[in-house]
Each structure stands twice: as C-alpha cells, then as structure tokens.
C-alpha positions as CSV (number, residue, x, y, z in Angstrom):
1,M,-29.0,-40.8,38.5
2,Y,-30.3,-41.2,42.0
3,S,-31.0,-44.9,41.4
4,A,-27.4,-45.3,40.2
5,I,-26.0,-43.6,43.3
6,G,-28.3,-45.8,45.5
7,A,-27.0,-48.9,43.7
8,Q,-23.4,-47.8,44.3
9,A,-24.0,-47.1,48.0
10,R,-25.2,-50.6,48.5
11,Y,-21.8,-52.0,47.5
12,L,-19.7,-49.6,49.4
13,P,-19.7,-51.4,52.8
14,K,-17.7,-54.3,51.3
15,Y,-14.7,-52.0,51.2
16,F,-14.9,-51.6,55.0
17,T,-15.3,-55.3,55.9
18,I,-12.3,-57.0,57.4
19,P,-12.3,-60.8,57.4
20,L,-12.1,-62.2,61.0
21,G,-8.9,-64.0,60.2
22,E,-7.2,-60.7,59.6
23,L,-7.9,-59.6,63.2
24,T,-5.3,-62.1,64.4
25,L,-2.6,-60.7,62.2
26,P,0.0,-58.2,63.5
27,E,-1.4,-54.7,64.0
28,S,0.9,-53.3,61.3
29,T,-0.5,-55.7,58.7
30,L,-4.1,-54.9,59.8
31,K,-3.4,-51.2,59.4
32,K,-1.9,-51.7,55.9
33,N,-4.9,-53.7,54.8
34,L,-7.3,-51.1,56.3
35,L,-5.4,-48.2,54.6
36,F,-5.4,-50.1,51.3
37,S,-9.2,-50.6,51.7
38,L,-9.7,-46.9,52.3
39,Y,-7.4,-46.0,49.4
40,S,-9.4,-48.4,47.1
41,L,-12.6,-46.8,48.3
42,E,-11.4,-43.3,47.6
43,T,-10.2,-44.3,44.2
44,V,-13.5,-45.9,43.3
45,L,-15.4,-42.9,44.6
46,R,-13.2,-40.5,42.6
47,A,-13.7,-42.6,39.5
48,K,-17.5,-42.6,40.0
49,F,-17.5,-38.8,40.6
50,L,-15.6,-38.3,37.4
51,I,-18.0,-40.5,35.5
52,L,-21.0,-38.7,36.9
53,G,-19.3,-35.3,36.2
54,L,-19.3,-34.3,39.8
55,G,-15.5,-34.2,40.2
C-alpha cells in the first residue's frame, strides 16, 4: 500500500504544472485552467481514496 501511494505521489506534480505559453494568456483564462487542474487533482485523489478504502 505504501509503495502504491508513493507511486501516485510521483505523478501528482503534473497537475500543477502550467505550460509557459499559458502564462501569456489573459489572467481569467489562466485562473480557469488552474482551477480546472485543481479540480482534476481533487477528483483523482477522491477516486484513489475510495479505491484504497480511505474515503
């Protein structure tokens, strides 16, 4: 179980990465993309917690 969590943790940072091209977009678009990334991360974590029986 710990190895599975460790493997998942390695992939989490990709949800927080913002391509450099997006930094030139209007702020509202950047915020939407960031919120969507956080929402996606929350959804993934919730699904993993349910699968692991922690939720």
